[in-house]
N, C-alpha and C positions, 0 to 999 in steps of 0.2 A: 384458443389463440386465433389469429386472423389467417385463414387458409386461402387457397386458390381453387379454381374450378377443377373438376375431374378431367382426366385425359379425354380428348375428343373422340367421338365414335370412329372417325376414320383411322385412328391409331389402335383400335382394340382387337386386332387380329392376333391369333395365338402365335407364340414363338417357341422354338425348341432350341435347346443347347445355348441359351443366352445367359451370359453373366450379368448380374444386376449389381449396381452400386447404390447404396443408400446414402443420400446426400442431405446435409443440413445447411441452412443459410443464416447470415447475420440479420435475422428477422425474428420477431416474436412468434415463431411457428412451433406448434406443439409436437409434430412428428417429423421424421425424415421423409424425404421424397425419393422415389425409386426411379432409376434411369438405366437404360441398357448401355453396356460397355461395348462400343463398336470394335470391330475386328482388329484394327490397327493398335488399339489400346489394351487388348486382351493380354493378361499376364503382367501388365505394367501398373494398372490402377490398384492402389492399396489403401486400406483404412489409414487416415492421418494425413492424406494428401489433399491439396486443393484442386478443384476442377472448375471448369466453366460449363454451365448447363443452362438450357432454356427453362424459364420459369413463368408460370401464369399463362393467361390466354394470349398475351402478346408475344410469348416465346422470347422475351428479351433475355440476353445472355447475362447470367449473374454468377459471381464467384461463390462457390460453396465448398464444404468440407466433406470428403468421403468418410463415413463412419463405419462402413462395412461393405464387404463384397460377398455375394452368395449366388448360387445357381438359381435359375428361374424355376418356378413351380410348374407342374403340369397344368396346361390350360391357361398359363399366364398370358394376359393380354399384352399387346405390343406397347412398348414404352418409348418415350422420347430418348434419344441417345445423348450421352455426354458429348459436348462440343470439343473440349480440349482438356488435356492434363497439364497442370501448371507447375507441379513439383516433381523432380526426379526421384526423391526419397521422401518418406513420411516425415512430417514435421513433429508428430507426436507418436509415442509408443502406445500399445494397447492399454497399459495401466493408466496413462494420463488421459486417454480417451474416456475410459470408464469414470475417472474422477470428474471430468468436465460434464459428463452426462448427469452425474449425481448433483453437481452444482446447479445445473439447469432445473432439476426437479426440486431441490431443496430451496432455491431462491426464486422459484416461479418465473423463469425466463426461458428463452429459446436456447437449445443446445448450441446452435450456430453462433448466437450472441456470446456465449461463454468462450467458444473456441477463438473467436475473433479478438477477444480481450486477452486471452491467455498467451497467444503467440504474438510476441512483439512485432511491431510494424517493420523494424529493421531486419528481423529474421525472415518475414514474409517477402520483403523486397530484396533480400540478400545484400543489404547495404554494406559498403566497404569492400565489395568484391567487383571484379571486372572480368570480361571474357578476353582470353588471349589465345594466340596460336601456340600449341604445345606439340612436341615431337616425341614419339615413342616408337619402339621396335614393332615391326609388323608381326602379325600372328604367325607363329612358326619360326620366327627369327630370334627368339629370346634366349638362345644358347650361344656358346662361343664358336659354334660352327659357322655363324654368320661372318666371322672375321676371315674365314677361308674362301669367301666369295671371290670370283675372278675379277681382275682389273680394278682392285681397290687402291686408290691413292692414299698417301700418308694421312691427309686431312680427313678423308672419308673414314679411314680405319679409326682415327681418333674419335670421330663422332660416334661410331658404333661402340667403341670401348667405354665411352662415358655413359651411354644409354644402358649398356650391360651392367655397369657398376651401380648406377642409381636405381635401376629397375622400376622407374616411374617416369611419367611424361615430364619433359622439361620445356620451359618456355624457349621458343626458337632463338631469341636474342641471347639468352643465357647459354644455350648450347653452343652457339657459334663463338661466343666469347671464350668459353672454356676450351673449345677445340682449336682456338686460334685461327679461325677461318671465316670467310664470308658466307652468304647464303648459297653460293654455287654448289659446294659439295653436298649440302643438305638436300637441295632440290634434285641433284642427280641420284642420290640414294632413294629419294621418294619415288622418282620415275622408275627406278629399278625394282620397286616393291619391297625394299628391305626395311624401310621405315614408313610411318604414316603420320600425317598431321591432323590434329583435331582441335576444336574449340573447347576450352575448359575455363572454369571460373577460378580465380585466384584471389587471395587476400591482398588488398591494397596496403593496409596498415593494420597492425595489431593495436589493441587498447593500450594506453600508457600504463606502464608498471614502474613504480618507484621502489628502489632498493631500500629495504628496512633492515637494520641491524638485528641479528638474532638475539633473543633474550633468554636467560635461564628461567626455569620455573620459579614461581614465588613460593615461599614457605607457607604451607597451609596450616591453619589452626585445627583444633579438635572438632569444632562444629562443621568446618568445611570438609574434613575427612569423612565425617559421619554422613554428611549430605551426599558426597561423591559415592560412597559405598552403596547408598540406596539407589542412586541413579545407574550405577554400573550393573546392577543385578539384571534388569531387563535387557541391557545392551549385550551382556555376555551370553544370554540364552536366546537372543534374537526374537524377542516377542514384543508385541505392542503394549504400551502402558503410558498413560499421561501422568506426569509428575508435576505438581504445582510447587515450585521452589519459592517459598515465601521467606524472603530475607530482607531485613531492614536496609536502608540506604547505607552503603559503606561496609556491608557484611562480607563482601568478597564473592559475590555470585559469579562474576565473569571468570574468575580463576577456576571455579567449579565447572563452568561450561567448557572451558578450554581443556581441562583434564578429561572430561567425559568425551569430548570430540577426539582427543588424542587416542583414546582407547578405540573409538570407531575407526579412525584412520589406520591404526595398527592392523586392523582386519582387512585392509584394502577397500574400505567403504568410504562414503562421502557424507558430509553433514551440511545442513542448511541452517543458517542463523538469521532470523528475522529481527530487525530492529526498527523503531520508528524512523521515518524518513529524516526527520530533523536531527536524529542521533547518528546519522551516517557521517560522522566527523573523522578527520584524520586520526584522532585519538582512538576511536573505535576500530577503524580499519588497520591502523598501525599495530594495535594490540594483537590482532589475529595474524597479520603478516609476519610479525616478529617471532611467532611460535609455530607457524606451519609453512611448508615449502611452497604450496600453491594455493592461493586464495583468489577467488573471483568476486567482483563487486557488481551488484545490479541495483541501480536506482534511477530516478526519473530525470536526473541532470545529465545522464550519459547521451551521447549522440547515437543515432541508429547504427552507425558502423561499429562503435564500441560495444553496444549491446549485442549485436550479431556475433562479433568476435568472441565475447565472453560466453555467449550461448553455445557456440561451437566447441569451445574448450571444455565447458561443463559436460556437454553431451558425449565428448570423447572419453570421459572418465579420467582425464588427466588432472582435474581439479579436486583438491581434498576438501576445501571448505568454501561454501557460497555464502557471502554476507550480503544482505539486501533488504529493501523495504518490502511492503506487502506482497507485491507481485512475484517476489523471489520464491514464494511457496511453490510456484510452478516450474522452477529450475529443472532442466531435463537431466537430472542425475541418474545414470544407469545403475549405480551401486549405492542407493540411499541407505544410510545406517542410523540417522538421527536428525530430528528437527528441533531447534531451540527457538522460542519466541521470547525475546527479552523485553521488559517493560510491557507485559502482555495486556496491561490495562489501557494502553494508549488508544484513543478513538481512531487514529489513523490506520489501524489494522482493518477497519471496516470501509469498503469501497462505497462511494456515494453516487456512482453511476452504474448503469446496467453492465454486467451482472453485479448486483449489490451484495457481494459475498463478504464474509468475515474470515480473514486469514487464519484465525485460530481454529474455526470449525473446519475449514478446508484442510489445514495441517492435520487436525485430528483424524479426518477421514483418510487422508493419504497415508498417515502412519498406520492406521488400522489395516488398510489394503496391503501395505508393503511390510507389515509386521515388524515395525521399528518403534522405538520410544519417542515420545514428545515431551519436551520440557517447557513449562510455562514459568517464567521468572518475573517477579515483581515484589516491591515493598508494599504495594497497595493493590492487590489483585482485584479484578472485577468481581462483583458479587456473583455473577454466573459461575466463574471458576471456583470461587470460595465455597459456594453451596455444593458443587459437585464433589469437592474434596471432603466437606463435612458429611456428605452422604456416602462417602467411600467409593464413589464411582471413579475418582482419581486419587492418586497417592499424594498426601501432603508431606513435603520435605521442609522443615523449618530451620531458619538461621536467624535467631532473635537478637544476636549480638554483633556489634561492629568488630572489625579486625583490630588486633592489638589492644582489645578491651576498651577502646575509646567510647565515651558515653555519647548518646544522642544529644544534640544541642538543646538547651532550654528554649522554650517558645513562650514569648510574652505577648499576650493579647492586649492591644491598645484600642480602647473605646473611642471612636472618632466623634461621637456625639458630644463629648465634653472636652475636646482638645482645643485650647485657645488659639494655637497657630492655624489649625484647620478652619476654625471659625473666621479667621481673617483672610481666607482664600488660598492658603498655602496647601501644597499636596503632601509635604513632609510634616507630620505632627511633631510636637515638642520632643517626645521620647525618641522618635526616629531621627530627628535632626541631631540630637545630642549623641545618640549611639553612633551615627555615621562619623561625627567629628572625633569621637574617642577611638574608633577603629582606624581611621586614617592617621591619627596621632601616633598610634602604636604600630604603624607600618603594615597594617592588615589590609586586605582587599575586601570590597563590598559588592554584593549583588542585590539589585533592586528589581523586583518583579511587578509588572503591571500589564494585565492582559487586554489593554486597549491601545491601539495604535492611533496615530494622528495627533493633533494638538488638543482639540476639544471635541468630545463625542456627541455633543448636543448643540444644535443651533435653534434658539428659542426666542419667541417674541414675548417681551415682558408685559406688553399691553393686553394681548388677548390670550396668552398662554399657549399658543400654537407652536408645535415643533415642526421645523422644516424637514420634509421627507423627499426622497428621490422621486422624480416624476415617473420612473419606470418600475419602481419597487415600493413596497410598504416598509421601507427602511429609513431610519433617521440618517440625515446627512452628517458627515464629520468634517470639522474645520481643520484643514491642513495649512498651517501658517506659512510653511516654506514654499508651498505652491500658490499661496494667496487664493485658495479655492476651497469650496465645499465639495466633498467626494462621497459617493455611495460605495461602500465596501463590498457590495454584492455584485453590481454590474459595472463598476468603475466609471459611472457617469460623473462628470466633473463640470463645475461652473463657478463663476464668481459669486460671492455672497450677495444677495439682493440688498439694495439700499434701504428698502422698507419691507414690512411684512406683507406677503402675498394675500393674506386673509383680511387684515384690517388696515393695511397701508401705513401702519405706525413705523417710525424709524427706530423703534426700541428693540432692534435685533441684538441678542446677546449670545456669546459663546460660553457654554457651561461645561463643567467637568474637566477631567484631566486625562490626556492620552500620553503616550511615551514621549512625543515631541515636547509637550509642555513640561513634563517631568524632567527631561534632559535639560531644558533651559533653566528650570528652577535649581537643579542640582549644581549646574555650572556657576550660577550666580551665588549660591550659598557656600560653595566650596571651590573658590576660584583657582586654588593651587592644585586641585586634584585633576588627574587625567581621566576624563569621562568618555565612555563609549556606549552608544545606543545600538541595540540589536533588535530590529523588527523587519517585517517584510518590505518596508519602505527604504530602510537604510542598507539592506543586504541584497540588493538586486543584481549586482555583478557576479558572474560565476566565480566561485571560490572565496567570495567576501566573508561568508559565514565562517569558513575554516580559518581564514586569515585573522579575523577578529578574535576567535577563541585562542589562537596561537599567541597573539599579542597579550591577551589577558594571562595566559599561562606563563609567559616569560616575564611577567611583572611590569609590562609597559603601560598597563591600564590599572587605575586604582578603583574606579567604580564602573561596574558593568550593569547597565539597566536595559530592560527589554521585556518582550512578551514571552509566551510559553517556550520559545526556542531556547531560552536559557534555563529552563526549569528542571531539566532532567538529563540523566546520562553523562554528566560532566563531573570531573574529579579535579578540584583545585585546592590543594592543601592549605594555601595561604588565605583562603576566604574565612574571615572571622565574624562577618555579619551578613545576614540575609534579611532583607526587608520586603514584606508583601504590602504594597501600597494600598490596594483595595481588594480585600478578600471577598467582597460581596458581588463581584462581577459575575461569577458563575451562578451564585445563589439567586440572582435576579432573573435568570432565564426560565421560561415556561417549559421546563424539561424534567421528565421523570428522574433523570440521573443528575440533576443539579447539585444535590447534596453530595453524591458520590464523587463527582468531578471536583467539587470544592475541596473535599477532604484530600483527594489524590494530589491536587495541585499544591496545596499547602504542605503536605507531607513530603512531596518530591522536591519542592524548592527548598524546604528546610534541610533536606538531605545534602545540599550543596555545601554546607558549612560543617565545621567541627571534624574535618577529615585529617587534619594535621596535628602536630604536637601542641599547637597553640589553642586548640579548641575553637568554639564559636557559639553564637547565639542567634536567635531568630525573633524578629518583631513583626507582628501581624496587625495591620490597621483594619478595623472593621466596625460597621455600625450595628452589627448583630453579634455581639460577644457571647450571647447565650445560645446561639444556634448550635445544635448537636454536632454538625460537621466541623465547625470551628473549634468547639470545646474538645472533641475527641482528637482532632489533629494537633492541638496544642499540647496534648499529653502523649503524642505518638502512639495512640491506642487504636490500632486497626481492629483488634478483636472486639473491642467495645463498640466501635462504629459499625462494624459488620453485623453484629448481633442486633443493634438498634435499628439499622436501616432495613435489614431483612425482615424484621417483625413488621415494619411499616409497609413494606412491599407485599408481604403475605396477606395482611389485612386488606390491602387494596386490590388483591388479585392481579398483581403486576409482575413483570419479569423480575427475577428469573423463575418465578413460580408458574408463569404462563408463557405460551408462545404467542407472538404478535406478528401480524402482517399489516403494514400500512399501505393503503392504496391512495395515490395522489393523482388528482385530475388537474390538467392544465389546459387553458385555452384563452384566446384573445377576447372572447365575449363572456362577461361575468355571469349573466343569466343562464346562458346555454351550458356553461361549465358547471354551475350550481345544480341545474336540473339533471344533468347527466350523472353527477355524483349521487344525487338523491335517488334517481332511478336504479342505479347499480346497488345502492345500499338496500333498497326495498327488495330487489331480486335476491340478494344474499340472505336477508331475513326470512323471506318466503321459502328459501331452499333448505332451511335447517330442519331436516327430517331425520328421524331415527337417532342414531348416535350423534348426529351433528346438532341436535337441539341444545347440547351443552355449550355451544359456541355463542359468544356475544359479538354483535355487530354494532360498533360505536360510531355515530355519525350517520349521514354526511354533515360536515361542518366546514366553515372557513379554516384554512390552514393558519398556524400562528403568523406566518408571513403570507398574507392573502394575495399579494401581488409581487411578482418577481420577474424582472426582465420583460415587462409588458405583458405578462401572462397572469391571468387570474387563477388562483389555486384553492382547491377544496380537497378534503381528504376524509377517509373513513378508516376504521381499524377493525380487523377480525382478531378476536382474542379467544384462545382455547387452551386446554390442558397440554396438547401436544402439537408439534408441527405437522404431523400427519393429518390430523383432523382439520387444521386450518387449510392445508394444501388441498384436501379433498373438497371442502366447500368452495374454495376459490376456483379450482379447475372445473368443477361442475357448472358453475355459473358463467365462467369466462367463455365457455364454448357457445353460449347463447347471446353474447354481447354484440351489439352493433353500435359503434360510437359515431357521433357526428364527425365529419371530416376534419374540423378544426379543433377537436378535443382529443387529447392524448392522455394516456394513463401510465403510471409507473408503480410497480409493486416493490415494496421494501420490506423484506422479511428480517425480523430482529432489528428494527430501526434504531439508529443511534443519534440521528439528527432530528430534532423536534420541529424545526422550522418548516 
């Protein structure tokens, strides 16, 4: 890592009876730094608190996290003292500190970087609170004897009676109001030493809580009861076990989660439920709030004040269930009894900025440490989770049938290469067009899935064949007709389309392909009487718009719902009788190891949105690759066949999940310097493969798939080995020797999910 100079000679005198705080900073530093705890702070500094401490030769004051307090060793040289203590109480308990230390090691980043990510900004800033004057009884006056003090007026006696009854500090204004007096009697009591005034922090407002009508338990079928019995065993004996709940869409996994959580709550313990960010809909939250007395919700759309308030409620132990996105895995539950990860295959559980952790692996480690079970639920599990279950490292719990014996919907593959409507430039093929008309005529609802937003995803010159790319990124521009602009979906650069090609000056600029905006326009023209709603990140910008749109669809106010992957999972609409996948090749075209896996998952998940009611349903998938294994297996709802095929491909390629991978990405404004830095680091890594490390492969350096992003050139390399321990050993050995140019930075991504 990148360290700082040793303590100067003038500070190296021996010290005796000095307490030392080990401190980490939000920097890529390998080890904690030691500081003396000054006399005024002795007994107050604890692990888990933030401190202000001088760092580096300049001694600039930097916020750090105390991760340990210890006595000085004999002959210990003098250390710089901590400048200031920033927290009255620890923000994290010892178990969470140990978990964050492990994350730093596992994902090759600084411990302080992890801590800064784990503790929400609203919690660090104590958002939603303010300092007020509060009144309490003076020490020694906390008994009724205080009421016998001489010369007490009626109002003074009333003030003392209220403080005795409450046995806690009260805001001065509230105390005066309840005692029916002004500040005079309070000031007199304070001068007489019977009460004291202090500054305390108080909540300004609690997070909004909506009342939800309690619901009775649903009747479980035989397969649900069997699955629940398997899950309850480790819960009842309080031991760690990871259970992979593989249940087809509509098999009733959520009811199994709820029953397992109820068992945990009956023991006075708490549960954490992680769901993909996009699935944090009122439907999901309402389902849990209708079954449990206290549910906290944590997600990225909350204000800092709301997040701080929820964090406090969770830490107090008053919350039974925490429902949230990826970062909720760090919820400060003092009595954790279970963690559930629903839709565990979702890529959103992997963080794409430092620390680049995967919530599944963090949850696994936390459950191991706290000796509680972990449930991973999905109809299309990741191959990593599936392989662990096949190797019996985790327990497989199967739910192969839908509730009420409903069949999985038939999936029809439509070859777009021979469709006459598509040949004429339409996005809806002949079969899709006919099926939508039939579904609408029968008063059914339709979902159309297309994972490309905008109007046209390609801006192309017909004369020279050049595609227009963003000037800041190696990314094709997308035509947004509603904005009359071409837009980069990576850096949000936007401009008017050029009147002629920048390369050959031809006016033959064309907009090619179909995005959700163009599909929306075509659907409305083709079915003018249908009520159509588009859901993508362009149309769902207002807070609450996503939830409102789904509620409208649920109430039957929308006939056709079309959009990107935000409509593909976690939703239950019994009146949907047709699901159409407009372009199944979108993911297959990506230069990504997991392209086939994600294609299968998306088709299977979006197909699961239909056939959930009495009317049944069907799925149409338009693709130019009808023989691709991912498409064929998805059309048969055959996860077992797909997993067997794809795992064999990965095994032969020495790819995850059979290997551990760390991707190192180099970024800089100068292409040549960034390339040379990446090559030099790759050579160092290859040269350092000695002994047991000789089995590791170093692939690259090479240009990243997106070689330029936000005006930075990008090159990368990969370290591939049998275990994470070997990969970590090679990287940490070499990293200590690295000196990077000032304008080149690197990022390490362990178990990368993003190929670009």
